[in-house]
VOZAKE-172952 format. One record per atom (N, C-alpha, C): x, y, z. Coordinates in Angstrom, 2 decimals, m for minus. Example, Ala and Ser with C-alpha at 12.3 -4.5 7.8 and 13.67 -1.06 7.14 Angstrom:
<nodes>
+---------+---------+---------+
!      c1 !      c2 !      c3 !
+---------+---------+---------+
!   13.19 !   m5.69 !    7.80 !
!   12.30 !   m4.50 !    7.80 !
!   13.20 !   m3.30 !    7.80 !
!   12.85 !   m2.25 !    7.08 !
!   13.67 !   m1.06 !    7.14 !
!   12.90 !    0.03 !    7.87 !
+---------+---------+---------+
</nodes>
This chain:
<nodes>
+---------+---------+---------+
!      c1 !      c2 !      c3 !
+---------+---------+---------+
!  105.97 !  138.96 !   96.78 !
!  106.34 !  137.89 !   97.70 !
!  105.06 !  137.16 !   98.14 !
!  104.86 !  135.94 !   97.64 !
!  103.69 !  135.16 !   98.00 !
!  104.10 !  134.03 !   98.93 !
!  103.26 !  133.75 !   99.91 !
!  103.56 !  132.65 !  100.83 !
!  102.88 !  131.40 !  100.29 !
!  103.67 !  130.36 !  100.13 !
!  103.16 !  129.09 !   99.60 !
!  102.46 !  128.32 !  100.71 !
!  101.24 !  127.85 !  100.44 !
!  100.50 !  127.04 !  101.40 !
!  101.18 !  125.67 !  101.51 !
!  101.17 !  125.12 !  102.71 !
!  101.74 !  123.80 !  102.91 !
!  100.69 !  122.89 !  103.55 !
!  100.91 !  121.60 !  103.41 !
!  100.06 !  120.60 !  104.03 !
!  100.97 !  119.65 !  104.80 !
!  100.57 !  119.34 !  106.02 !
!  101.38 !  118.48 !  106.89 !
!  100.66 !  117.14 !  107.01 !
!  101.39 !  116.05 !  106.72 !
!  100.78 !  114.73 !  106.77 !
!  101.59 !  113.82 !  107.69 !
!  100.91 !  112.81 !  108.24 !
!  101.54 !  111.86 !  109.16 !
!  101.15 !  110.45 !  108.74 !
!  102.12 !  109.55 !  108.73 !
!  101.88 !  108.14 !  108.41 !
!  101.33 !  107.45 !  109.65 !
!  100.09 !  106.97 !  109.58 !
!   99.45 !  106.38 !  110.77 !
!   99.22 !  104.87 !  110.63 !
!   99.33 !  104.33 !  109.40 !
!   99.22 !  102.88 !  109.21 !
!  100.41 !  102.39 !  108.41 !
!  100.82 !  101.16 !  108.65 !
!  101.97 !  100.60 !  107.97 !
!  101.64 !  100.28 !  106.51 !
!  102.55 !  100.60 !  105.60 !
!  102.33 !  100.26 !  104.19 !
!  102.66 !   98.81 !  103.87 !
!  103.07 !   98.03 !  104.86 !
!  103.35 !   96.61 !  104.63 !
!  102.07 !   95.92 !  104.18 !
!  102.16 !   95.15 !  103.12 !
!  101.01 !   94.43 !  102.62 !
!  100.14 !   95.22 !  101.66 !
!  100.54 !   96.45 !  101.35 !
!   99.78 !   97.25 !  100.40 !
!  100.41 !   97.11 !   99.02 !
!   99.75 !   97.68 !   98.01 !
!  100.27 !   97.63 !   96.65 !
!  101.63 !   98.33 !   96.58 !
!  102.47 !   97.86 !   95.66 !
!  103.79 !   98.46 !   95.47 !
!  103.68 !   99.94 !   95.13 !
!  102.69 !  100.31 !   94.33 !
!  102.55 !  101.72 !   93.94 !
!  102.17 !  102.57 !   95.15 !
!  101.43 !  102.01 !   96.09 !
!  101.07 !  102.76 !   97.29 !
!  102.29 !  102.94 !   98.19 !
!  103.13 !  101.91 !   98.28 !
!  104.36 !  102.04 !   99.07 !
!  105.27 !  103.09 !   98.45 !
!  105.33 !  103.12 !   97.12 !
!  106.15 !  104.11 !   96.43 !
!  105.61 !  105.52 !   96.67 !
!  104.30 !  105.65 !   96.74 !
!  103.68 !  106.95 !   97.00 !
!  104.03 !  107.44 !   98.41 !
!  104.01 !  106.52 !   99.39 !
!  104.38 !  106.87 !  100.77 !
!  105.81 !  107.40 !  100.78 !
!  106.72 !  106.71 !  100.09 !
!  108.12 !  107.16 !  100.06 !
!  108.23 !  108.49 !   99.32 !
!  107.45 !  108.64 !   98.26 !
!  107.49 !  109.87 !   97.49 !
!  107.05 !  111.09 !   98.27 !
!  106.19 !  110.86 !   99.26 !
!  105.74 !  111.96 !  100.12 !
!  106.73 !  112.23 !  101.25 !
!  107.81 !  111.47 !  101.30 !
!  108.84 !  111.71 !  102.32 !
!  108.55 !  111.06 !  103.65 !
!  107.70 !  110.05 !  103.67 !
!  107.36 !  109.36 !  104.92 !
!  108.14 !  108.06 !  105.01 !
!  108.68 !  107.78 !  106.19 !
!  109.46 !  106.56 !  106.38 !
!  108.81 !  105.65 !  107.42 !
!  108.97 !  105.99 !  108.67 !
!  108.47 !  105.15 !  109.76 !
!  107.06 !  105.57 !  110.17 !
!  106.40 !  104.72 !  110.93 !
!  105.09 !  105.06 !  111.46 !
!  105.18 !  106.35 !  112.27 !
!  104.18 !  107.15 !  112.19 !
!  104.05 !  108.43 !  112.89 !
!  105.05 !  109.48 !  112.41 !
!  105.80 !  109.20 !  111.34 !
!  106.66 !  110.24 !  110.78 !
!  105.79 !  111.27 !  110.08 !
!  106.24 !  112.52 !  110.10 !
!  105.46 !  113.59 !  109.47 !
!  106.28 !  114.23 !  108.37 !
!  105.57 !  114.84 !  107.45 !
!  106.20 !  115.52 !  106.33 !
!  105.37 !  116.76 !  106.01 !
!  106.03 !  117.86 !  105.72 !
!  105.34 !  119.10 !  105.35 !
!  105.70 !  119.42 !  103.91 !
!  104.68 !  119.46 !  103.07 !
!  104.88 !  119.63 !  101.63 !
!  104.06 !  120.79 !  101.10 !
!  104.44 !  121.28 !   99.92 !
!  103.65 !  122.33 !   99.26 !
!  102.28 !  121.77 !   98.92 !
!  101.26 !  122.59 !   99.08 !
!   99.88 !  122.16 !   98.80 !
!   99.60 !  122.34 !   97.32 !
!   99.97 !  121.32 !   96.52 !
!   99.74 !  121.36 !   95.08 !
!   98.75 !  120.26 !   94.69 !
!   98.15 !  120.34 !   93.52 !
!   97.24 !  119.27 !   93.08 !
!   97.92 !  117.91 !   93.01 !
!   99.21 !  117.90 !   92.66 !
!   99.94 !  116.63 !   92.59 !
!  100.05 !  115.98 !   93.96 !
!  100.41 !  116.78 !   94.97 !
!  100.54 !  116.26 !   96.33 !
!   99.17 !  115.84 !   96.86 !
!   98.14 !  116.63 !   96.57 !
!   96.79 !  116.27 !   97.01 !
!   96.36 !  114.92 !   96.42 !
!   96.70 !  114.69 !   95.15 !
!   96.37 !  113.43 !   94.51 !
!   97.08 !  112.26 !   95.16 !
!   98.35 !  112.46 !   95.54 !
!   99.10 !  111.40 !   96.22 !
!   98.48 !  111.10 !   97.59 !
!   98.06 !  112.15 !   98.29 !
!   97.43 !  111.96 !   99.60 !
!   96.12 !  111.21 !   99.44 !
!   95.32 !  111.57 !   98.43 !
!   94.06 !  110.88 !   98.20 !
!   94.27 !  109.40 !   97.88 !
!   95.35 !  109.09 !   97.15 !
!   95.63 !  107.71 !   96.77 !
!   95.89 !  106.83 !   97.99 !
!   96.58 !  107.39 !   99.00 !
!   96.92 !  106.60 !  100.19 !
!   96.23 !  107.16 !  101.43 !
!   95.02 !  107.67 !  101.25 !
!   94.30 !  108.32 !  102.36 !
!   94.08 !  107.38 !  103.54 !
!   94.02 !  106.07 !  103.29 !
!   93.80 !  105.11 !  104.37 !
!   95.07 !  104.86 !  105.19 !
!   96.21 !  105.40 !  104.75 !
!   97.46 !  105.22 !  105.47 !
!   97.92 !  106.48 !  106.21 !
!   97.42 !  107.62 !  105.80 !
!   97.93 !  108.89 !  106.34 !
!   96.83 !  109.71 !  107.00 !
!   97.28 !  110.69 !  107.78 !
!   96.38 !  111.66 !  108.41 !
!   96.91 !  113.04 !  108.10 !
!   96.01 !  113.94 !  107.68 !
!   96.41 !  115.33 !  107.42 !
!   96.31 !  116.09 !  108.73 !
!   97.41 !  116.72 !  109.13 !
!   97.46 !  117.42 !  110.42 !
!   97.10 !  118.88 !  110.24 !
+---------+---------+---------+
</nodes>
């Protein structure tokens, strides 16, 4: 029984006016409105998505 590490992120800037792929990444991470949070498995794929939109999100 292994415990999976998670990472919690919060949307702190609006994706309005950003590239379409960045908006899609925000939605893919499960973020909707400003200050919404999402807790996801800490995988290389999720880390890459966070790095792509690092200027929009904050890791909690």
